[in-house]
DSSP file (Angstrom, degrees, kcal/mol; ACC not computed):
  #  RESIDUE AA STRUCTURE BP1 BP2  ACC     N-H-->O    O-->H-N    N-H-->O    O-->H-N    TCO  KAPPA ALPHA  PHI   PSI    X-CA   Y-CA   Z-CA
    1    1 A M              0   0    0      0, 0.0     2,-0.1     0, 0.0     3,-0.1   0.000 360.0 360.0 360.0 125.5   88.7   81.0  105.6
    2    2 A T        -     0   0    0      1,-0.2   102,-0.2   103,-0.1   103,-0.1  -0.421 360.0 -71.4 -98.2 175.8   87.2   84.3  104.3
    3    3 A L        -     0   0    0    100,-0.9     2,-0.2    -2,-0.1    -1,-0.2  -0.391  58.6-116.0 -62.2 148.9   83.9   84.8  102.3
    4    4 A S    >   -     0   0    0      1,-0.1     3,-2.0    -3,-0.1   123,-0.3  -0.538  29.0 -92.9 -89.5 154.9   84.2   83.5   98.8
    5    5 A I  T 3  S+     0   0    0      1,-0.3   123,-0.2    -2,-0.2    -1,-0.1  -0.472 116.4  29.9 -61.9 133.9   84.0   85.6   95.6
    6    6 A G  T 3  S+     0   0    0    121,-3.3    -1,-0.3     1,-0.4   122,-0.1   0.180  91.0 127.2  96.7 -15.5   80.4   85.6   94.5
    7    7 A A    <   -     0   0    0     -3,-2.0   120,-3.1   120,-0.1     2,-0.5  -0.383  69.7-106.3 -70.4 151.7   79.0   85.3   98.0
    8    8 A T  B     -A  126   0A   0    118,-0.2   118,-0.2    -3,-0.1    -1,-0.1  -0.690  36.5-120.1 -76.4 127.3   76.4   87.8   99.2
    9    9 A A        -     0   0    0    116,-3.2    94,-0.1    -2,-0.5    -1,-0.1  -0.531  32.1-111.8 -68.8 127.1   78.1   90.2  101.6
   10   10 A P        -     0   0    0      0, 0.0     2,-0.1     0, 0.0    -1,-0.1  -0.354  31.5-120.9 -61.5 136.0   76.3   90.0  104.9
   11   11 A D        +     0   0    0     13,-0.1     2,-0.3    12,-0.1    12,-0.0  -0.458  40.2 165.2 -75.5 151.0   74.4   93.2  105.8
   12   12 A F        -     0   0    0     -2,-0.1    12,-1.9     2,-0.0     2,-0.4  -0.978  26.5-147.0-157.6 161.7   75.3   95.1  108.9
   13   13 A E  E     +B   23   0B   0     -2,-0.3     2,-0.3    10,-0.2    10,-0.2  -0.995  25.8 163.2-136.2 130.9   74.8   98.4  110.6
   14   14 A R  E     -B   22   0B   0      8,-2.5     8,-3.2    -2,-0.4     2,-0.2  -0.972  40.0-101.5-144.5 156.7   77.3  100.1  112.8
   15   15 A E  E     -B   21   0B   0     -2,-0.3    78,-0.7     6,-0.2     6,-0.3  -0.552  39.8-136.5 -74.9 143.9   78.1  103.5  114.3
   16   16 A T  B >   -C   92   0C   0      4,-2.5     3,-1.8    -2,-0.2    76,-0.2  -0.522  24.8-105.1 -98.0 168.1   80.9  105.4  112.5
   17   17 A H  T 3  S+     0   0    0     74,-1.9    75,-0.1     1,-0.3    62,-0.1   0.715 121.7  59.0 -62.8 -19.6   83.8  107.4  114.0
   18   18 A E  T 3  S-     0   0    0     73,-0.2    -1,-0.3     2,-0.0     3,-0.1   0.475 121.5-106.3 -88.7  -3.5   81.8  110.6  113.0
   19   19 A G  S <  S+     0   0    0     -3,-1.8    -2,-0.1     1,-0.3     2,-0.1   0.420  85.5 111.7  92.9  -1.6   78.8  109.6  115.1
   20   20 A G        -     0   0    0      1,-0.0    -4,-2.5    -5,-0.0     2,-0.4  -0.144  68.9-102.7 -88.9-169.1   76.6  108.6  112.1
   21   21 A R  E     -B   15   0B   0     -6,-0.3     2,-0.5    -3,-0.1    -6,-0.2  -0.939  21.6-158.0-118.7 141.1   75.4  105.1  111.1
   22   22 A F  E     +B   14   0B   0     -8,-3.2    -8,-2.5    -2,-0.4     2,-0.5  -0.985  12.1 178.1-117.9 124.0   76.8  103.0  108.3
   23   23 A K  E >   -B   13   0B   0     -2,-0.5     3,-1.4   -10,-0.2     4,-0.4  -0.983  21.9-149.5-126.7 119.5   74.5  100.3  106.9
   24   24 A L  G >  S+     0   0    0    -12,-1.9     3,-2.1    -2,-0.5     4,-0.3   0.894  95.3  56.8 -55.2 -46.4   75.8   98.2  104.0
   25   25 A S  G >  S+     0   0    0    -13,-0.3     3,-1.0     1,-0.3    -1,-0.3   0.708  91.7  72.1 -64.4 -18.9   72.5   97.6  102.4
   26   26 A D  G <  S+     0   0    0     -3,-1.4    -1,-0.3     1,-0.2    -2,-0.2   0.722  98.0  50.5 -65.7 -19.1   71.9  101.4  102.1
   27   27 A L  G X> S+     0   0    0     -3,-2.1     4,-2.6    -4,-0.4     3,-2.1   0.495  80.0 124.2 -97.8  -5.4   74.6  101.5   99.4
   28   28 A R  T <4 S+     0   0    0     -3,-1.0    96,-0.2    -4,-0.3    95,-0.1  -0.262  81.4  11.7 -57.9 143.3   73.1   98.6   97.2
   29   29 A D  T 34 S+     0   0    0     94,-3.5    -1,-0.3     2,-0.2    95,-0.1   0.467 130.1  59.2  68.1   3.9   72.4   99.7   93.6
   30   30 A D  T <4 S+     0   0    0     -3,-2.1     2,-0.3     1,-0.4    -2,-0.2   0.706 101.7  22.4-125.7 -47.5   74.4  102.9   94.2
   31   31 A K     <  -     0   0    0     -4,-2.6     2,-0.4    92,-0.2    -1,-0.4  -0.929  59.4-126.7-132.7 149.8   78.0  102.3   95.3
   32   32 A I  E     -d   65   0C   0     32,-2.3    34,-2.4    -2,-0.3     2,-0.5  -0.760  35.6-143.3 -83.0 140.3   80.8   99.7   95.2
   33   33 A V  E     -dE  66 121C   0     88,-2.7    88,-3.1    -2,-0.4     2,-0.7  -0.939  14.9-162.4-116.0 127.4   82.1   99.1   98.8
   34   34 A V  E     -dE  67 120C   0     32,-3.1    34,-2.9    -2,-0.5     2,-0.6  -0.928  17.5-174.0-102.7 107.8   85.7   98.5   99.7
   35   35 A L  E     -dE  68 119C   0     84,-2.3    84,-2.9    -2,-0.7     2,-0.5  -0.909   3.4-175.3-108.1 113.0   85.4   97.0  103.2
   36   36 A Y  E     -dE  69 118C   0     32,-2.8    34,-2.6    -2,-0.6     2,-0.5  -0.937  14.4-156.5-120.6 132.0   88.8   96.5  104.8
   37   37 A F  E     +dE  70 117C   0     80,-3.3    80,-1.1    -2,-0.5    34,-0.2  -0.853  19.9 175.5 -99.8 131.6   89.5   94.9  108.1
   38   38 A Y        -     0   0    0     32,-2.5    34,-0.3    -2,-0.5    78,-0.1  -0.938  33.7-120.4-136.9 158.6   92.8   95.8  109.8
   39   39 A P  S    S-     0   0    0      0, 0.0    33,-0.6     0, 0.0     2,-0.3   0.944  77.0 -14.5 -68.2 -51.9   94.4   95.0  113.2
   40   40 A K    >   -     0   0    0     31,-0.1     3,-1.2    32,-0.1     6,-0.2  -0.981  61.5-104.5-162.9 138.3   94.9   98.3  115.0
   41   41 A D  T 3  S+     0   0    0     -2,-0.3     6,-0.1     1,-0.2    37,-0.1  -0.291 100.8  14.4 -58.6 145.5   95.0  102.0  114.7
   42   42 A E  T 3  S+     0   0    0      1,-0.2    -1,-0.2     2,-0.1     3,-0.0   0.572  88.6 129.4  65.9  14.3   98.4  103.7  114.7
   43   43 A T  S <> S-     0   0    0     -3,-1.2     4,-2.9     1,-0.1     5,-0.3  -0.686  70.7-109.6 -91.5 156.7  100.5  100.6  114.2
   44   44 A P  H  > S+     0   0    0      0, 0.0     4,-2.2     0, 0.0     5,-0.2   0.906 114.2  39.9 -55.9 -50.4  103.0  100.8  111.3
   45   45 A G  H  > S+     0   0    0      1,-0.2     4,-2.2     2,-0.2     5,-0.1   0.901 118.1  47.9 -66.7 -40.6  101.3   98.4  108.8
   46   46 A C  H  > S+     0   0    0      2,-0.2     4,-2.6    -6,-0.2    -1,-0.2   0.868 112.1  49.5 -69.7 -36.4   97.8   99.7  109.6
   47   47 A T  H  X S+     0   0    0     -4,-2.9     4,-2.7     2,-0.2     5,-0.2   0.917 110.9  50.0 -67.3 -43.0   98.9  103.3  109.3
   48   48 A A  H  X S+     0   0    0     -4,-2.2     4,-1.8    -5,-0.3    -2,-0.2   0.912 113.3  47.0 -60.6 -42.4  100.7  102.6  105.9
   49   49 A Q  H  X S+     0   0    0     -4,-2.2     4,-2.4     2,-0.2    -2,-0.2   0.947 113.1  47.4 -65.3 -48.6   97.5  100.8  104.7
   50   50 A A  H  X S+     0   0    0     -4,-2.6     4,-2.5     1,-0.2    -2,-0.2   0.904 112.6  49.3 -60.6 -42.1   95.2  103.6  105.8
   51   51 A C  H  X S+     0   0    0     -4,-2.7     4,-2.6     2,-0.2    -1,-0.2   0.834 108.7  53.5 -68.7 -31.2   97.4  106.3  104.3
   52   52 A S  H  X S+     0   0    0     -4,-1.8     4,-1.5    -5,-0.2    -2,-0.2   0.910 109.8  47.2 -67.4 -42.0   97.5  104.4  101.0
   53   53 A F  H  < S+     0   0    0     -4,-2.4     4,-0.5     2,-0.2    -2,-0.2   0.911 112.5  51.3 -62.2 -40.8   93.7  104.3  101.0
   54   54 A R  H >< S+     0   0    0     -4,-2.5     3,-1.1     1,-0.2     4,-0.4   0.937 109.1  49.4 -59.1 -47.7   93.8  108.0  101.7
   55   55 A D  H 3< S+     0   0    0     -4,-2.6    -1,-0.2     1,-0.3    -2,-0.2   0.779 119.3  37.8 -66.8 -26.7   96.2  108.7   98.9
   56   56 A A  T >X S+     0   0    0     -4,-1.5     4,-1.9     1,-0.1     3,-0.6   0.336  85.8 107.7-101.9   4.9   94.1  106.8   96.4
   57   57 A Y  H <> S+     0   0    0     -3,-1.1     4,-2.8    -4,-0.5     5,-0.2   0.869  75.8  52.2 -55.5 -43.6   90.7  107.9   97.9
   58   58 A E  H 3> S+     0   0    0     -4,-0.4     4,-2.7     1,-0.2    -1,-0.3   0.875 107.6  53.2 -62.7 -36.6   89.8  110.2   95.0
   59   59 A D  H <> S+     0   0    0     -3,-0.6     4,-1.2     2,-0.2    -1,-0.2   0.905 110.6  47.7 -63.5 -40.8   90.5  107.3   92.5
   60   60 A F  H  <>S+     0   0    0     -4,-1.9     5,-2.3    -7,-0.2     3,-0.4   0.946 114.7  44.3 -64.5 -48.3   88.1  105.2   94.5
   61   61 A T  H ><5S+     0   0    0     -4,-2.8     3,-1.6     1,-0.2    -2,-0.2   0.880 109.1  56.4 -67.9 -36.1   85.4  107.8   94.7
   62   62 A D  H 3<5S+     0   0    0     -4,-2.7    -1,-0.2     1,-0.3    -2,-0.2   0.819 107.1  51.2 -61.6 -29.6   85.8  108.8   91.0
   63   63 A A  T 3<5S-     0   0    0     -4,-1.2    -1,-0.3    -3,-0.4    -2,-0.2   0.362 127.0-101.4 -89.3   4.6   85.1  105.1   90.2
   64   64 A G  T < 5S+     0   0    0     -3,-1.6   -32,-2.3     1,-0.3     2,-0.3   0.772  78.5 129.4  86.1  27.2   81.9  105.1   92.4
   65   65 A A  E   < -d   32   0C   0     -5,-2.3     2,-0.4   -34,-0.2    -1,-0.3  -0.805  44.5-150.7-115.4 155.6   83.3  103.4   95.5
   66   66 A V  E     -d   33   0C   0    -34,-2.4   -32,-3.1    -2,-0.3     2,-0.4  -0.935  14.5-141.7-116.8 148.6   83.3  104.1   99.2
   67   67 A V  E     -d   34   0C   0     -2,-0.4    23,-1.1   -34,-0.2     2,-0.4  -0.929  18.5-178.9-111.8 132.5   86.0  102.9  101.5
   68   68 A V  E     -df  35  90C   0    -34,-2.9   -32,-2.8    -2,-0.4     2,-0.3  -0.990  10.4-156.2-134.4 124.6   85.2  101.7  105.0
   69   69 A G  E     -df  36  91C   0     21,-2.7    23,-2.6    -2,-0.4     2,-0.4  -0.792   8.0-165.2-101.5 144.4   87.8  100.5  107.5
   70   70 A V  E     +df  37  92C   0    -34,-2.6   -32,-2.5    -2,-0.3     2,-0.3  -0.993  19.9 143.9-132.2 128.1   87.0   98.1  110.4
   71   71 A S  E     - f   0  93C   0     21,-1.5    23,-2.6    -2,-0.4   -31,-0.1  -0.932  57.0-106.3-147.3 174.4   89.0   97.3  113.5
   72   72 A A  S    S+     0   0    0    -33,-0.6    21,-0.1   -34,-0.3   -32,-0.1   0.498  80.5 117.5 -81.4  -3.7   88.3   96.5  117.2
   73   73 A D  S    S-     0   0    0     19,-0.1    21,-0.2   -34,-0.1    -2,-0.2  -0.207  73.4 -98.9 -61.7 156.0   89.5   99.9  118.2
   74   74 A T     >  -     0   0    0      1,-0.1     4,-2.2    19,-0.1     5,-0.1  -0.244  28.4-110.9 -69.9 162.7   87.1  102.3  119.9
   75   75 A L  H  > S+     0   0    0      1,-0.2     4,-2.4     2,-0.2     5,-0.1   0.849 121.0  56.0 -62.9 -33.5   85.3  105.0  118.0
   76   76 A E  H  > S+     0   0    0      2,-0.2     4,-1.9     1,-0.2    -1,-0.2   0.904 106.6  49.0 -65.6 -41.2   87.4  107.5  120.0
   77   77 A S  H  > S+     0   0    0      1,-0.2     4,-2.5     2,-0.2    -2,-0.2   0.910 110.8  51.2 -62.3 -42.1   90.6  105.8  118.8
   78   78 A H  H  X S+     0   0    0     -4,-2.2     4,-3.0     2,-0.2     5,-0.2   0.904 106.5  54.3 -62.1 -41.4   89.3  106.0  115.3
   79   79 A E  H  X S+     0   0    0     -4,-2.4     4,-2.3     1,-0.2    -1,-0.2   0.928 111.6  44.6 -57.8 -45.3   88.5  109.7  115.6
   80   80 A S  H  X S+     0   0    0     -4,-1.9     4,-2.9     2,-0.2    -1,-0.2   0.909 113.1  50.6 -65.2 -43.6   92.1  110.3  116.7
   81   81 A F  H  X S+     0   0    0     -4,-2.5     4,-1.9     2,-0.2    -2,-0.2   0.916 111.7  48.1 -60.9 -45.7   93.5  108.1  113.9
   82   82 A V  H  X>S+     0   0    0     -4,-3.0     5,-1.8     1,-0.2     4,-0.8   0.927 115.0  44.8 -61.5 -46.6   91.4  109.9  111.3
   83   83 A A  H ><5S+     0   0    0     -4,-2.3     3,-0.5    -5,-0.2    -2,-0.2   0.917 111.9  52.1 -65.3 -43.6   92.5  113.3  112.5
   84   84 A H  H 3<5S+     0   0    0     -4,-2.9    -1,-0.2     1,-0.2    -2,-0.2   0.855 123.6  27.6 -62.0 -37.0   96.2  112.4  112.8
   85   85 A H  H 3<5S-     0   0    0     -4,-1.9    -1,-0.2    -5,-0.2    -2,-0.2   0.273 103.5-120.7-113.1   9.9   96.4  111.0  109.3
   86   86 A R  T <<5 -     0   0    0     -4,-0.8    -3,-0.2    -3,-0.5    -4,-0.1   0.930  41.5-174.7  51.5  53.2   93.7  113.1  107.6
   87   87 A L      < -     0   0    0     -5,-1.8    -1,-0.2    -6,-0.2   -36,-0.1  -0.687  17.0-162.5 -83.2 126.7   91.8  110.0  106.5
   88   88 A P        +     0   0    0      0, 0.0     2,-0.2     0, 0.0    -1,-0.1   0.368  62.0  77.4 -91.6   6.1   88.8  110.9  104.3
   89   89 A F  S    S-     0   0    0    -23,-0.1     2,-0.2     1,-0.1   -21,-0.2  -0.649  85.1 -87.6-116.9 171.2   86.9  107.7  104.7
   90   90 A T  E     - f   0  68C   0    -23,-1.1   -21,-2.7    -2,-0.2     2,-0.4  -0.523  31.3-165.6 -81.9 137.7   84.7  106.0  107.3
   91   91 A L  E     - f   0  69C   0     -2,-0.2   -74,-1.9   -23,-0.2     2,-0.3  -0.970   6.3-168.6-118.2 140.8   86.0  103.9  110.2
   92   92 A I  E     -Cf  16  70C   0    -23,-2.6   -21,-1.5    -2,-0.4     2,-0.4  -0.943  18.9-122.0-127.6 152.2   83.8  101.6  112.3
   93   93 A S  E     - f   0  71C   0    -78,-0.7   -21,-0.2    -2,-0.3   -78,-0.2  -0.738  19.5-178.4 -95.4 137.6   84.4   99.8  115.5
   94   94 A D    >   +     0   0    0    -23,-2.6     3,-1.6    -2,-0.4     6,-0.2  -0.482  22.3 156.3-124.9  57.9   84.1   96.0  115.8
   95   95 A S  T 3  S+     0   0    0      1,-0.3    -1,-0.1   -22,-0.2   -23,-0.1   0.758  73.5  45.5 -62.9 -26.7   84.9   95.9  119.5
   96   96 A D  T 3  S-     0   0    0     -3,-0.1    -1,-0.3     0, 0.0   -24,-0.1   0.499 105.9-124.8 -95.0  -2.9   83.1   92.6  120.1
   97   97 A G  S <> S+     0   0    0     -3,-1.6     4,-2.2   -26,-0.1     5,-0.2   0.517  73.2 125.7  77.2   4.6   84.5   90.9  117.0
   98   98 A S  H  > S+     0   0    0      1,-0.2     4,-2.3     2,-0.2     5,-0.1   0.858  71.8  50.0 -67.8 -34.5   81.0   90.1  115.6
   99   99 A L  H  > S+     0   0    0      2,-0.2     4,-2.1     1,-0.2    -1,-0.2   0.896 109.5  51.8 -70.9 -39.1   81.6   91.8  112.2
  100  100 A R  H  4>S+     0   0    0      2,-0.2     5,-2.9     1,-0.2     4,-0.3   0.929 111.9  46.8 -59.3 -44.7   84.9   89.9  111.8
  101  101 A R  H ><5S+     0   0    0     -4,-2.2     3,-1.1     3,-0.2    -2,-0.2   0.918 110.0  53.0 -64.0 -42.1   83.1   86.6  112.5
  102  102 A L  H 3<5S+     0   0    0     -4,-2.3    -1,-0.2     1,-0.3    -2,-0.2   0.867 116.3  39.5 -59.8 -38.0   80.3   87.6  110.1
  103  103 A Y  T 3<5S-     0   0    0     -4,-2.1  -100,-0.9    -5,-0.1    -1,-0.3   0.305 112.6-119.3 -96.4   7.0   82.9   88.2  107.4
  104  104 A K  T < 5 +     0   0    0     -3,-1.1     2,-0.5    -4,-0.3    -3,-0.2   0.874  58.8 153.2  57.2  42.8   85.0   85.2  108.4
  105  105 A V      < -     0   0    0     -5,-2.9    -1,-0.2    -6,-0.1    -2,-0.1  -0.888  54.0-101.4-101.4 130.7   88.1   87.3  109.1
  106  106 A A        -     0   0    0     -2,-0.5     9,-2.7     1,-0.2     3,-0.2  -0.219  22.8-157.4 -53.7 130.4   90.4   85.8  111.7
  107  107 A T  S    S+     0   0    0      1,-0.3     2,-0.3     7,-0.2    -1,-0.2   0.730  86.4  20.7 -80.9 -22.3   90.0   87.4  115.1
  108  108 A R  S >  S-     0   0    0      6,-0.1     3,-0.6     3,-0.0     2,-0.5  -0.876  70.2-158.6-148.3 113.7   93.5   86.3  116.0
  109  109 A M  B >> S-H  113   0D   0      4,-4.7     3,-2.5    -2,-0.3     4,-1.3  -0.788  88.3  -5.4 -88.9 131.6   96.3   85.4  113.5
  110  110 A L  T 34 S-     0   0    0     -2,-0.5    -1,-0.2     1,-0.3     0, 0.0   0.759 125.2 -71.4  55.5  25.1   99.0   83.2  115.0
  111  111 A G  T <4 S+     0   0    0     -3,-0.6    -1,-0.3     2,-0.2    -2,-0.1   0.551 127.9  74.7  73.7   6.9   97.2   83.7  118.3
  112  112 A L  T <4 S+     0   0    0     -3,-2.5    -2,-0.2     1,-0.3    -1,-0.1   0.813  89.1  18.7-116.5 -61.2   98.3   87.3  118.5
  113  113 A I  B  < S-H  109   0D   0     -4,-1.3    -4,-4.7     1,-0.1    -1,-0.3  -0.855  75.9 -97.5-125.1 153.4   96.7   89.9  116.2
  114  114 A P        -     0   0    0      0, 0.0    -7,-0.2     0, 0.0    -6,-0.1  -0.278  50.1 -98.7 -64.2 153.5   93.5   90.3  114.2
  115  115 A G        -     0   0    0     -9,-2.7     2,-0.5   -77,-0.1   -10,-0.1  -0.158  21.7-131.7 -71.4 166.1   93.6   89.5  110.5
  116  116 A R        +     0   0    0    -78,-0.1    17,-1.4   -77,-0.0     2,-0.4  -0.959  38.6 157.1-122.7 108.9   93.9   91.9  107.6
  117  117 A V  E     -EG  37 132C   0    -80,-1.1   -80,-3.3    -2,-0.5     2,-0.4  -0.996  24.7-157.5-137.1 138.2   91.4   91.3  104.8
  118  118 A T  E     -EG  36 131C   0     13,-2.6    13,-2.3    -2,-0.4     2,-0.4  -0.969   8.6-167.8-117.7 131.2   90.0   93.6  102.1
  119  119 A Y  E     -EG  35 130C   0    -84,-2.9   -84,-2.3    -2,-0.4     2,-0.5  -0.933  11.1-155.0-113.7 139.3   86.7   92.9  100.4
  120  120 A V  E     -EG  34 129C   0      9,-2.1     8,-3.4    -2,-0.4     9,-1.2  -0.980  17.1-167.5-109.7 122.1   85.4   94.6   97.2
  121  121 A I  E     -EG  33 127C   0    -88,-3.1   -88,-2.7    -2,-0.5     6,-0.2  -0.939  11.7-137.8-114.9 123.9   81.6   94.4   97.2
  122  122 A D    >   -     0   0    0      4,-2.8     3,-2.1    -2,-0.5   -91,-0.1  -0.088  34.0 -91.4 -76.1 178.5   79.7   95.3   94.0
  123  123 A K  T 3  S+     0   0    0      1,-0.3   -94,-3.5     2,-0.1   -93,-0.2   0.681 126.1  57.0 -66.6 -17.9   76.5   97.3   93.7
  124  124 A Q  T 3  S-     0   0    0    -96,-0.2    -1,-0.3     2,-0.1   -96,-0.1   0.405 121.2-106.4 -91.5   1.4   74.4   94.1   94.0
  125  125 A G  S <  S+     0   0    0     -3,-2.1  -116,-3.2     1,-0.3     2,-0.4   0.669  74.9 136.9  84.7  17.4   76.0   93.2   97.3
  126  126 A K  B     -A    8   0A   0   -118,-0.2    -4,-2.8  -121,-0.0     2,-0.5  -0.791  60.2-114.6-100.5 140.9   78.2   90.4   95.9
  127  127 A V  E     +G  121   0C   0   -120,-3.1  -121,-3.3    -2,-0.4    -6,-0.2  -0.602  36.6 172.0 -71.5 121.8   81.8   89.9   96.9
  128  128 A Q  E     +     0   0C   0     -8,-3.4     2,-0.3    -2,-0.5    -7,-0.2   0.562  63.2  18.0-107.3 -14.4   83.9   90.5   93.8
  129  129 A H  E     -G  120   0C   0     -9,-1.2    -9,-2.1  -125,-0.1     2,-0.4  -0.974  54.4-170.3-159.4 142.4   87.4   90.4   95.4
  130  130 A V  E     -G  119   0C   0     -2,-0.3     2,-0.5   -11,-0.2   -11,-0.2  -0.995   4.4-176.8-134.5 128.1   89.1   89.2   98.5
  131  131 A F  E     -G  118   0C   0    -13,-2.3   -13,-2.6    -2,-0.4     2,-0.5  -0.986   3.1-177.5-127.2 123.8   92.7   90.0   99.5
  132  132 A N  E     +G  117   0C   0     -2,-0.5     2,-0.3   -15,-0.2   -15,-0.2  -0.928  24.6 130.3-125.3 104.1   94.0   88.4  102.7
  133  133 A S        -     0   0    0    -17,-1.4     7,-0.1    -2,-0.5    -2,-0.0  -0.903  36.3-164.8-157.6 126.0   97.6   89.4  103.7
  134  134 A M  S    S+     0   0    0     -2,-0.3     3,-0.2     1,-0.1    -1,-0.1   0.835  94.2  39.0 -75.0 -33.6   99.0   90.5  107.0
  135  135 A V  S    S+     0   0    0      1,-0.2     2,-0.6     2,-0.1     3,-0.2   0.634 103.0  65.0 -99.6 -14.3  102.3   91.8  105.5
  136  136 A Q     >  +     0   0    0      1,-0.2     4,-1.0     2,-0.1     3,-0.5  -0.464  57.6 155.5-106.6  61.3  101.3   93.4  102.2
  137  137 A A  H >> S+     0   0    0     -2,-0.6     3,-0.7     1,-0.3     4,-0.6   0.869  71.6  47.2 -58.1 -43.4   99.3   96.2  103.6
  138  138 A K  H >> S+     0   0    0      1,-0.2     4,-1.5    -3,-0.2     3,-0.7   0.794 101.4  65.6 -72.0 -27.1   99.7   98.6  100.6
  139  139 A R  H 3> S+     0   0    0     -3,-0.5     4,-2.6     1,-0.2     5,-0.3   0.795  89.5  67.5 -65.8 -27.0   98.9   95.8   98.1
  140  140 A H  H <X S+     0   0    0     -4,-1.0     4,-2.0    -3,-0.7    -1,-0.2   0.910 103.4  45.5 -55.3 -42.0   95.3   95.7   99.6
  141  141 A V  H <X S+     0   0    0     -3,-0.7     4,-2.6    -4,-0.6    -2,-0.2   0.935 112.5  48.4 -69.8 -48.6   94.8   99.2   98.2
  142  142 A A  H  X S+     0   0    0     -4,-1.5     4,-1.9     1,-0.2    -2,-0.2   0.916 115.0  44.7 -61.2 -45.2   96.3   98.5   94.7
  143  143 A E  H  X S+     0   0    0     -4,-2.6     4,-1.9     2,-0.2    -1,-0.2   0.918 113.3  50.3 -67.3 -42.6   94.3   95.3   94.2
  144  144 A A  H  X S+     0   0    0     -4,-2.0     4,-2.7    -5,-0.3    -2,-0.2   0.919 109.8  51.2 -61.5 -43.4   91.0   96.8   95.5
  145  145 A L  H  X S+     0   0    0     -4,-2.6     4,-2.7     1,-0.2     5,-0.2   0.902 107.3  53.1 -63.8 -40.8   91.4   99.8   93.1
  146  146 A Q  H  X S+     0   0    0     -4,-1.9     4,-1.8     1,-0.2    -1,-0.2   0.920 112.6  44.6 -58.4 -43.9   92.0   97.6   90.1
  147  147 A V  H  X S+     0   0    0     -4,-1.9     4,-2.4     2,-0.2    -2,-0.2   0.920 112.3  51.4 -68.4 -44.2   88.8   95.7   90.8
  148  148 A V  H  X S+     0   0    0     -4,-2.7     4,-2.1     1,-0.2    -2,-0.2   0.927 110.5  49.0 -58.8 -45.9   86.8   98.8   91.5
  149  149 A E  H  < S+     0   0    0     -4,-2.7    -1,-0.2     1,-0.2    -2,-0.2   0.871 110.9  50.5 -64.4 -36.1   87.9  100.4   88.2
  150  150 A R  H  < S+     0   0    0     -4,-1.8    -1,-0.2    -5,-0.2    -2,-0.2   0.903 112.4  46.6 -65.8 -41.2   87.0   97.2   86.4
  151  151 A L  H  <        0   0    0     -4,-2.4    -2,-0.2     1,-0.3    -1,-0.2   0.810 360.0 360.0 -71.3 -30.2   83.5   97.1   88.0
  152  152 A A     <        0   0    0     -4,-2.1    -1,-0.3    -5,-0.2    -2,-0.2   0.496 360.0 360.0 -72.3 360.0   83.0  100.8   87.3
């Protein structure tokens, strides 16, 4: 069970792959946030999803959104993943799974791998869209972009 549409997105603060800090509430009243949880850096589905976000990144930013990816991988792994695929957006580590729990994203699907869920959070901090699918990695991007453009 994920957060529901209309729910207030829980605030959090985490270190980014770039060494900075990301705090969700710092973007309130300013940016739409696309927060996507994915299983693991450099796996086929996760790479396809990240590269799809990369390829649509300008569309997201033109519509006033930021994209943030979350997995349990280390910040060092994220640095390598970003460099390898020229990802222009922020990645944060959730090595202890606390952010997944906060956002009600499965820590283990079928007992094996973490879930893949994308949230679109409006400027008021409300969840406006949830897409939960392990196998349709690229669809996360298309659906999120449609919602972001509608909100903009």
